[in-house]
C-alpha positions as CSV (number, residue, x, y, z in Angstrom):
1,M,93.9,87.6,152.1
2,K,93.6,85.3,155.2
3,R,90.1,84.3,154.2
4,C,91.2,83.3,150.7
5,F,94.1,81.3,152.0
6,F,91.8,79.5,154.4
7,I,89.5,78.6,151.6
8,F,92.4,77.3,149.5
9,L,93.5,75.1,152.4
10,I,90.1,73.6,152.9
11,I,89.8,72.8,149.2
12,F,93.3,71.3,149.1
13,I,92.6,69.2,152.2
14,S,89.3,68.1,150.9
15,L,90.8,67.0,147.6
16,F,93.6,65.2,149.5
17,F,91.2,63.1,151.7
18,V,88.8,62.5,148.8
19,G,91.7,61.3,146.6
20,C,93.1,59.0,149.4
21,F,89.9,57.3,150.6
22,N,87.6,57.4,147.5
23,S,90.2,56.7,144.8
24,Y,89.4,59.8,142.8
25,K,91.7,60.6,139.9
26,I,92.4,64.1,138.7
27,F,92.5,65.6,135.1
28,E,93.8,69.0,134.2
29,I,93.7,71.1,131.0
30,K,96.0,74.1,130.7
31,T,98.2,75.9,128.2
32,N,101.9,76.5,127.9
33,S,101.3,80.2,127.5
34,D,99.6,83.0,129.3
35,P,96.7,82.3,131.7
36,L,93.1,82.8,130.6
37,L,93.5,81.1,127.2
38,G,90.6,78.9,126.6
39,Y,89.6,75.5,125.4
40,V,86.4,74.2,123.9
41,N,84.2,71.3,125.2
42,S,80.6,70.3,124.7
43,S,79.6,73.1,127.1
44,G,81.2,75.7,125.0
45,W,84.2,78.0,125.7
46,I,86.0,77.6,129.0
47,E,89.0,79.5,130.2
48,T,92.1,77.6,131.4
49,P,93.5,76.2,133.6
50,I,90.6,73.7,134.3
51,S,90.8,70.7,136.6
52,G,88.3,68.0,137.7
53,N,88.2,64.5,139.1
54,F,86.7,61.2,138.3
55,S,86.4,57.7,139.9
56,N,85.2,55.3,137.1
57,K,87.8,53.3,135.2
58,D,87.1,54.5,131.7
59,F,86.2,58.1,132.2
60,A,85.4,59.8,128.9
61,L,86.7,63.4,128.5
62,N,85.7,65.4,125.5
63,F,87.6,68.6,124.8
64,G,89.2,70.7,122.1
65,V,91.0,73.9,121.6
66,Q,90.4,77.1,119.6
67,L,93.2,77.1,117.1
68,I,93.9,80.8,117.0
69,Q,93.3,83.1,120.0
70,Y,93.9,86.8,120.6
71,K,94.5,89.3,123.4
72,D,94.8,93.0,123.7
73,I,97.6,93.9,126.1
74,S,99.3,97.1,124.7
75,E,98.2,100.6,125.1
76,F,100.1,101.6,122.0
77,I,98.3,99.5,119.5
78,A,94.6,99.6,118.9
79,G,92.7,96.3,119.0
80,N,94.2,92.8,119.6
81,D,98.0,92.7,119.6
82,V,98.9,89.2,120.8
83,K,98.1,86.1,118.8
84,Y,98.3,82.5,119.9
85,V,98.5,79.8,117.3
86,F,97.9,76.2,118.4
87,K,100.8,73.8,117.7
88,N,100.1,70.5,119.6
89,W,99.2,68.9,122.9
90,S,101.8,67.8,125.5
91,D,101.3,64.2,124.4
92,A,102.3,65.2,120.8
93,S,98.8,65.0,119.5
94,E,97.9,67.6,116.9
95,E,94.2,66.8,117.0
96,N,91.9,69.7,117.7
97,D,88.8,67.9,118.9
98,R,89.6,65.0,121.3
99,E,87.8,62.3,123.2
100,E,90.0,60.5,125.7
101,L,89.2,57.5,128.0
102,L,91.1,58.2,131.2
103,E,92.3,55.5,133.6
104,K,94.7,57.6,135.6
105,S,95.2,61.2,136.5
106,T,96.3,63.1,133.4
107,I,97.4,66.6,132.5
108,F,96.8,67.9,129.0
109,I,98.8,71.0,128.0
110,A,97.9,72.9,124.8
111,N,101.1,74.2,123.3
112,F,100.7,77.6,121.6
113,I,103.1,79.7,119.6
114,K,102.9,83.3,120.6
115,Y,103.0,86.2,118.1
116,Y,103.1,89.9,118.8
117,K,101.7,92.6,116.5
118,V,104.3,95.0,115.2
119,E,103.0,98.3,113.7
120,S,105.3,100.3,111.4
121,Q,105.3,102.4,108.2
122,D,105.9,101.4,104.7
123,A,108.9,102.4,102.6
124,N,107.1,105.6,101.5
125,L,106.3,106.4,105.2
126,N,102.6,107.0,104.4
127,K,100.9,103.7,105.2
128,L,100.5,101.9,108.5
129,L,101.8,98.3,108.2
130,Q,100.8,95.6,110.6
131,E,102.4,92.2,110.8
132,W,102.7,89.4,113.4
133,N,106.1,88.5,114.6
134,K,107.0,85.4,116.6
135,C,107.9,86.0,120.2
136,G,111.7,86.2,120.5
137,E,112.2,86.9,116.8
138,I,114.8,89.6,115.8
139,I,113.8,92.0,113.0
140,E,116.0,94.5,111.2
141,L,114.6,98.0,110.7
142,I,116.0,100.4,108.2
143,A,114.9,104.1,108.1
144,P,114.3,105.0,104.4
145,E,115.2,108.4,102.9
146,K,112.3,110.9,102.9
147,E,112.4,113.7,100.4
148,G,112.7,117.0,102.2
149,Y,113.4,115.5,105.6
150,I,116.3,114.2,107.7
151,F,116.0,111.1,109.9
152,S,116.1,111.9,113.6
153,H,115.4,108.7,115.6
154,W,113.2,105.7,116.2
155,E,110.2,105.9,118.6
156,I,109.1,102.5,119.9
157,N,106.0,102.2,122.2
158,G,106.3,105.9,123.0
159,E,110.0,106.0,123.9
160,D,112.9,107.4,121.9
161,V,115.3,104.4,121.5
162,S,117.9,105.0,118.8
163,E,119.3,107.5,116.3
164,S,120.8,104.7,114.1
165,I,119.4,104.3,110.6
166,I,119.6,100.5,111.0
167,I,118.6,98.8,114.2
168,N,117.9,95.1,115.2
169,L,114.9,94.6,117.5
170,M,113.9,91.6,119.5
171,I,110.1,91.1,119.7
172,T,109.1,90.4,123.3
173,E,105.9,92.4,123.3
174,P,103.7,94.3,120.9
175,K,105.6,97.1,119.2
176,S,104.4,100.4,117.8
177,I,107.3,101.7,115.7
178,K,107.5,105.2,114.5
179,L,110.2,106.9,112.4
180,I,110.8,110.5,113.4
181,Y,112.1,112.9,110.8
182,E,112.9,116.6,111.0
183,E,112.2,118.9,108.1
184,E,115.2,119.6,106.0
185,E,116.3,123.2,105.8
186,Y,116.4,124.3,102.1
187,T,119.2,126.7,101.6
188,N,117.5,128.4,98.7
189,L,113.9,128.4,100.1
190,D,112.5,130.2,103.1
191,F,109.1,128.9,104.3
192,K,109.2,130.2,107.9
193,G,108.7,134.0,107.9
194,P,107.5,136.5,109.0
195,V,110.7,137.7,107.2
196,Y,111.3,135.8,104.0
197,N,114.9,135.8,102.7
198,G,115.6,135.7,99.0
199,N,115.5,137.8,95.8
200,L,112.2,136.3,94.7
201,L,108.9,135.7,96.5
202,L,106.2,133.1,95.8
203,V,102.7,134.4,96.9
204,A,100.0,131.7,96.8
205,N,96.5,131.1,98.0
206,E,96.5,127.5,99.3
207,S,92.7,127.3,99.6
208,T,91.2,124.4,97.7
209,D,88.2,126.5,96.8
210,G,88.8,128.3,93.5
211,N,85.9,130.7,94.3
212,N,87.7,131.8,97.5
213,M,89.3,135.3,96.9
214,E,91.8,136.5,99.5
215,N,93.9,139.6,99.9
216,V,97.6,139.0,99.2
217,G,98.6,141.5,101.9
218,T,100.3,144.9,101.8
219,V,103.2,144.8,99.4
220,N,105.8,147.5,99.6
221,N,109.1,146.3,98.2
222,F,108.2,144.3,95.1
223,L,109.7,145.0,91.8
224,P,107.5,144.2,88.7
225,G,108.9,141.9,86.1
226,L,109.6,142.9,82.5
227,R,106.6,143.2,80.2
228,N,106.1,140.2,78.0
229,S,106.8,141.1,74.4
230,S,106.4,137.5,73.0
231,I,102.6,137.3,73.1
232,N,101.4,136.3,69.7
233,D,98.4,135.0,67.8
234,A,99.5,131.4,67.5
235,L,96.8,128.8,67.1
236,V,95.9,127.3,70.5
237,M,93.4,124.5,70.8
238,I,90.8,124.1,73.5
239,N,88.6,121.1,74.1
240,P,85.7,122.4,76.2
241,V,84.0,120.4,78.8
242,I,80.2,120.8,78.4
243,P,79.0,121.9,81.9
244,F,76.9,119.1,83.5
245,R,75.1,119.1,86.8
246,K,73.3,115.9,87.6
247,E,70.7,117.6,89.7
248,T,69.4,119.3,86.5
249,I,68.5,116.0,84.8
250,N,66.3,113.1,85.7
251,K,67.9,109.7,86.2
252,S,65.0,108.2,84.3
253,D,66.2,110.0,81.2
254,L,69.4,108.0,81.1
255,L,69.6,106.0,77.8
256,N,68.8,102.4,77.6
257,E,68.3,100.2,74.5
258,K,64.7,101.2,74.3
259,T,65.2,104.9,74.2
260,S,68.5,105.0,72.2
261,L,68.8,104.9,68.4
262,V,70.4,101.5,67.9
263,D,69.7,101.3,64.2
264,K,72.4,99.3,62.5
265,Y,73.9,101.7,59.9
266,E,75.8,100.6,56.9
267,L,78.7,102.4,55.2
268,G,77.5,105.2,53.1
269,E,74.2,105.8,55.1
270,D,73.3,109.2,56.3
271,R,71.7,110.5,59.5
272,S,71.2,113.7,61.3
273,F,73.2,114.9,64.4
274,W,72.8,117.6,66.9
275,T,76.0,119.6,67.4
276,N,77.1,122.5,69.7
277,D,77.6,125.9,68.1
278,F,80.1,127.6,70.4
279,E,79.5,131.0,68.8
280,T,75.8,131.1,69.6
281,N,75.7,128.6,72.4
282,E,72.9,126.8,70.7
283,Y,72.3,123.4,69.1
284,Q,72.6,123.1,65.3
285,Q,71.6,120.0,63.3
286,I,73.8,118.7,60.5
287,S,73.8,115.6,58.3
288,A,76.7,113.2,58.3
289,T,77.7,110.0,56.5
290,L,79.0,106.8,58.0
291,Q,82.5,106.4,56.5
292,Y,84.1,103.7,58.6
293,L,82.8,100.8,60.8
294,G,85.3,99.2,63.0
295,T,85.6,96.9,66.0
296,N,84.9,99.6,68.6
297,V,84.2,102.7,66.5
298,E,82.0,104.4,63.9
299,V,83.5,107.3,62.0
300,W,80.9,109.8,60.6
301,A,81.8,112.8,58.4
302,E,79.8,115.9,57.5
303,N,81.9,116.5,54.4
304,T,82.8,113.2,52.6
305,S,85.1,115.0,50.1
306,E,87.3,116.0,53.1
307,I,86.9,112.8,55.1
308,D,86.7,110.2,52.4
309,L,86.7,106.4,53.1
310,N,90.5,106.2,53.3
311,K,90.8,109.1,55.7
312,A,88.0,107.8,57.8
313,M,89.7,104.4,57.9
314,L,92.9,106.0,59.2
315,I,90.9,107.6,62.0
316,G,89.0,104.4,62.9
317,E,92.0,102.1,62.8
318,E,94.0,104.5,65.0
319,F,91.2,104.5,67.5
320,D,90.7,100.7,67.4
321,E,94.3,99.7,67.4
322,V,95.9,102.3,69.7
323,I,93.6,104.7,71.5
324,W,91.1,102.2,72.7
325,D,93.6,100.2,74.7
326,L,95.5,103.3,75.9
327,I,92.4,104.8,77.5
328,N,91.1,101.5,78.8
329,T,94.5,100.7,80.4
330,Y,95.4,103.9,82.0
331,F,92.0,105.6,82.6
332,Y,88.8,103.6,82.4
333,Y,86.3,102.0,80.0
334,P,83.2,103.6,78.3
335,S,79.5,103.0,78.9
336,D,77.4,101.2,76.2
337,L,74.0,102.6,76.9
338,D,72.9,102.4,73.3
339,G,73.9,98.8,73.2
340,N,75.8,98.8,69.9
341,G,79.2,98.2,71.4
342,K,80.8,101.1,69.6
343,I,81.9,104.7,70.0
344,A,80.7,107.2,67.4
345,I,83.2,109.9,66.2
346,L,81.7,112.8,64.2
347,C,84.1,114.8,62.1
348,F,82.9,118.3,61.0
349,D,83.9,122.0,61.1
350,I,83.0,122.9,64.7
351,Q,81.5,126.4,64.9
352,D,83.8,128.1,67.3
353,G,84.2,131.6,65.9
354,F,87.7,130.8,64.7
355,S,88.9,133.7,62.4
356,G,92.4,132.6,61.4
357,S,94.3,133.0,64.7
358,G,93.9,132.5,68.5
359,G,91.9,129.7,70.1
360,Y,89.7,127.1,68.5
361,V,87.8,124.1,69.6
362,G,89.5,120.8,68.6
363,G,86.9,118.5,69.9
364,Y,84.3,117.9,72.6
365,F,82.3,115.3,74.5
366,N,78.7,116.2,75.4
367,P,77.4,114.1,78.3
368,F,73.8,115.0,77.4
369,D,74.1,112.6,74.5
370,L,73.8,109.8,77.0
371,Y,70.3,111.0,78.0
372,D,67.0,111.1,76.3
373,V,66.7,114.8,76.3
374,S,66.4,117.7,73.8
375,G,69.5,118.0,71.6
376,S,70.8,114.5,72.4
377,N,72.1,112.2,69.8
378,K,71.3,109.3,72.1
379,M,74.6,107.4,71.8
380,E,78.2,107.3,73.0
381,I,79.7,109.9,70.7
382,F,82.3,112.6,70.7
383,Y,83.1,115.3,68.1
384,I,86.3,116.2,66.2
385,D,87.0,119.4,64.4
386,T,88.2,119.4,60.8
387,Y,89.1,123.1,60.4
388,P,91.6,124.3,61.5
389,T,92.4,121.0,63.3
390,M,93.0,118.9,60.2
391,H,94.0,121.6,57.7
392,Y,95.3,125.2,58.1
393,P,95.2,127.4,56.2
394,K,91.9,126.2,54.7
395,E,93.3,125.5,51.3
396,N,95.8,123.0,52.7
397,P,95.1,119.3,52.3
398,I,93.4,117.4,55.1
399,E,95.8,115.7,57.6
400,V,93.6,113.5,59.8
401,S,96.6,112.5,62.0
402,N,96.4,116.0,63.5
403,S,93.3,114.8,65.3
404,F,94.6,111.6,66.8
405,S,95.6,113.0,70.2
406,I,92.2,114.7,70.4
407,L,90.6,111.3,70.1
408,A,92.5,110.3,73.2
409,H,91.5,113.6,74.9
410,E,87.8,113.3,74.3
411,F,87.7,109.6,74.9
412,Q,89.1,110.2,78.4
413,H,86.3,112.7,79.1
414,M,83.8,110.0,78.1
415,V,85.2,107.2,80.3
416,N,85.6,109.7,83.1
417,F,81.9,110.5,83.0
418,N,81.0,106.8,82.9
419,R,82.9,106.1,86.1
420,N,82.2,109.2,88.2
421,V,78.7,110.0,87.2
422,L,77.1,106.8,85.8
423,I,78.7,104.1,87.9
424,E,79.5,106.0,91.1
425,D,76.4,108.2,90.9
426,G,78.7,111.1,91.8
427,D,79.5,114.5,90.5
428,Y,81.3,115.3,87.2
429,M,85.0,115.5,88.0
430,A,86.3,119.0,88.7
431,T,87.1,120.6,85.3
432,W,90.7,121.5,86.1
433,L,91.4,117.8,87.0
434,N,89.3,116.3,84.2
435,E,91.2,118.4,81.7
436,A,94.5,117.5,83.3
437,L,93.7,113.8,82.7
438,S,92.6,114.3,79.1
439,M,95.8,116.2,78.4
440,A,97.7,113.4,80.2
441,A,96.0,111.0,77.7
442,E,97.4,113.3,74.9
443,H,100.8,113.2,76.6
444,I,100.8,109.3,76.7
445,Y,99.8,109.2,73.0
446,G,102.0,111.9,71.6
447,G,104.6,113.0,74.1
448,V,105.2,116.4,75.7
449,Q,102.5,119.0,74.8
450,T,104.8,121.8,73.8
451,D,102.0,124.1,72.9
452,R,100.8,124.1,76.5
453,I,104.2,124.8,77.8
454,D,104.7,127.6,75.3
455,Y,101.5,129.2,76.4
456,Y,102.6,128.9,80.0
457,N,105.9,130.5,79.2
458,G,104.0,133.6,78.1
459,S,103.4,133.2,74.4
460,G,99.7,133.7,74.7
461,S,98.8,135.5,77.9
462,D,100.0,137.4,81.0
463,S,97.2,135.9,83.1
464,I,99.4,133.1,84.5
465,R,102.3,135.2,85.7
466,N,99.8,137.5,87.5
467,G,98.1,134.8,89.6
468,H,95.8,132.7,87.5
469,S,94.2,130.0,89.6
470,L,94.8,126.3,88.8
471,L,91.4,125.4,90.4
472,Y,89.1,128.1,89.0
473,W,88.0,127.2,85.5
474,D,87.2,130.6,83.8
475,Y,84.3,129.4,81.5
476,F,83.4,133.0,80.6
477,G,86.9,134.3,80.2
478,D,90.3,133.1,78.9
479,V,90.5,129.3,79.5
480,L,93.8,128.8,77.7
481,P,95.8,129.6,80.9
482,N,93.7,126.9,82.6
483,Y,94.7,124.3,80.0
484,S,98.4,125.0,80.5
485,L,98.3,124.9,84.3
486,S,96.1,121.7,84.3
487,Y,98.5,120.0,81.8
488,L,101.5,120.8,83.9
489,M,99.8,119.8,87.2
490,G,98.7,116.5,85.7
491,Q,102.3,115.7,84.7
492,Y,103.6,116.9,88.1
493,I,101.2,114.5,89.8
494,R,102.4,111.6,87.6
495,I,106.0,112.2,88.2
496,Q,105.7,112.8,92.0
497,M,103.4,109.7,92.6
498,N,106.0,107.5,91.0
499,K,103.4,105.1,89.6
500,G,103.7,106.0,86.0
501,N,100.5,106.5,83.9
502,Y,98.5,104.1,86.1
503,I,98.1,106.9,88.6
504,F,95.4,108.4,86.3
505,K,93.1,105.4,86.7
506,D,93.6,105.6,90.5
507,L,92.3,109.2,90.4
508,I,89.3,108.2,88.3
509,I,88.2,105.3,90.4
510,S,88.6,107.1,93.7
511,E,85.4,107.9,95.5
512,F,86.4,111.6,95.3
513,N,86.0,113.6,92.1
514,D,88.0,116.8,93.0
515,Y,91.3,117.7,94.7
516,K,90.5,115.1,97.4
517,C,91.3,112.2,95.0
518,V,94.7,113.7,94.4
519,E,95.3,114.2,98.2
520,E,94.2,110.5,98.6
521,A,96.9,109.5,96.1
522,I,99.5,111.7,97.8
523,H,98.8,109.9,101.1
524,S,99.1,106.5,99.4
525,N,102.2,107.2,97.3
526,I,104.2,110.1,98.8
527,D,103.6,111.2,102.4
528,I,100.5,110.7,104.6
529,G,101.3,114.0,106.2
530,L,101.4,116.0,103.0
531,D,98.1,117.8,102.1
532,F,96.9,119.0,98.7
533,N,97.2,122.6,99.8
534,T,101.0,122.3,100.3
535,F,101.3,120.1,97.2
536,M,100.0,123.0,95.1
537,T,102.7,125.2,96.6
538,Y,105.3,122.6,95.8
539,F,103.9,122.5,92.2
540,R,104.3,126.2,91.8
541,L,107.9,126.0,93.1
542,S,108.7,123.2,90.7
543,L,107.7,125.5,87.8
544,I,110.5,127.9,88.7
545,L,113.2,125.6,90.3
546,K,112.8,122.6,87.9
547,E,115.0,120.4,90.1
548,A,115.8,117.0,88.7
549,T,114.8,115.2,91.9
550,G,112.4,115.8,94.8
551,Y,109.3,117.9,95.2
552,F,110.5,120.9,93.3
553,G,110.8,119.7,89.8
554,F,109.6,117.3,87.1
555,G,112.1,114.5,87.7
556,G,114.5,115.7,85.1
557,E,112.1,114.6,82.3
558,E,113.0,115.9,78.9
559,G,110.7,118.7,77.7
560,F,109.9,120.2,81.0
561,D,113.2,121.9,81.2
562,S,111.8,124.3,78.7
563,I,109.4,125.8,81.3
564,E,110.1,129.4,81.8
565,T,108.2,131.0,84.7
566,L,107.7,134.8,84.4
567,V,107.5,137.0,87.5
568,S,104.4,139.2,87.9
569,D,104.4,142.5,86.0
570,N,101.1,143.7,87.5
571,L,100.7,142.6,91.2
572,P,97.2,141.5,92.0
573,E,95.5,142.6,95.2
574,N,93.6,139.3,95.5
575,L,94.2,135.7,94.6
576,R,91.7,132.9,94.1
577,G,92.2,129.6,95.8
578,G,94.8,127.7,93.7
579,G,96.2,131.0,92.4
580,A,99.9,132.1,92.7
581,F,102.5,134.5,91.4
582,F,106.2,135.2,91.7
583,S,107.6,138.7,92.3
584,N,111.1,140.1,92.5
585,I,112.0,141.4,96.0
586,N,113.6,144.9,96.2
587,G,116.4,144.0,98.6
588,E,117.3,140.7,100.3
589,S,114.0,139.9,102.1
590,Y,110.3,140.5,102.4
591,E,108.5,141.0,105.7
592,E,104.9,140.0,105.7
593,S,102.4,142.7,106.7
594,G,100.0,140.5,108.6
595,D,96.9,141.7,106.8
596,Q,97.0,138.9,104.2
597,G,94.1,136.3,103.9
598,E,94.2,133.2,106.1
599,N,95.2,130.9,103.2
600,I,97.8,133.2,101.7
601,I,101.4,131.9,102.1
602,Y,104.8,133.2,101.1
603,V,108.0,131.5,100.2
604,G,111.3,133.3,99.9
605,I,113.5,132.0,97.0
606,S,117.2,132.7,96.5
607,Q,118.3,132.4,92.9
């Protein structure tokens, strides 16, 4: 310290005598704010304060200032957290680059306005917001309500500061603001364990892998539900997704205008089409006639006595005037690999083994039609069933309006493939989610899909009540439970995200094509701390509680109050990921055995 002080004195005395006997004058450049801010001259960046001397009468001084400068001073915020914005110089000049002729000693002070970075959360408590607030500014903070949680206190720069819902905060430094909530205790739900109170128990496998089978644990006080006597042979439609794995096909086979059949057909012309026979799992070739040519669509019919020009016009106009915009607005747009600017719709009796009752194929989209491969029609096309879709029993007249919601369903599959496979070069969207979106398209077009809810309620199968997985698509078994679960999950996603139908486009354009795109949307729209695993459990609880608000219901929307969840009548030993069932408890509680799989969870329910 003595040595530094001595040097300072020598410099001071030297400047004093130089100034007195050699008539040197002094200039100084500094800022009104923190030290080490810089200014710019011909030599580049220099940190302030800077001083020098001169002796000639008209000494030219060139200098300027960097208009916005930053510092990092807080340990609670990553990166720069102080911002300085140039206002003017002490002589009132607002010029940035200056050249001054000095005749006397002069001090130039750059006046900066100081801002501090403030980090907080958005109203949904799931996004980190960053904004710059002026030093000395007072901001008002309001803790929003968070479904399922109770506000506890504010944490600012690592310290608990207030339990008030509304606080006023003066900004004198960078601020990291966190809202601390405590999970609300649900009087009718017991998530804690190991003893779960209630008269009903939810058992779920929260794994996101539908192939993951886990033991539900030893059960010793469950009561089976009543057997379902309402199973019937009602018609239930399926719209199968043709399995597609991009690694099994060459990119070079993708259609272009050279390889596709872009012949310009006129009304009344015929051509051959390859179709899927779902009984034999083989391709069959049929002949069809062009019956309608619209703005965005061609309608082809195998049987022109059934789909005459007027009926084909009804299909085509509905597609052009309603369904085209619906899908483009809420989902995505189609490819045009064949270069004709139109979507082909082929109407024929799809061979699905339908014998008068049970399931039947209402329509399908085959992605291989977009490739130059065997069985391809080399065009953007999807297929619509005529029997029993448009008339049942067979002697009944054709009613083409029965197929309109299917147009929306299959068109969604087409645009989904365009985005996720062709544009993103990704995988085909997971079937359970792809179908959820297609049934969402039907819901937008025609309202609540009561047939899916009826099937969930037990009109068609006991599979759901006994643990059927949402995530595992049973291609080689009964897929009808999958359709019901996917439809209901798709609507649960829409209602919980609070973005209306636009949430479906968000899911499609996400870089993820499975549960992760839903989880991404959860973090953006609901809660950054809520994962898809728990979201699945909340979905299952919503199916039995049907609350009008919050996680455990469908927002009070009309139609979903008809959901009736049955308890298991045949307790499974294992559950797939995404599987779940409810069971009556013999007594007032259930104590877990400890031998359940790692992803098996329990929730006690009091009803």
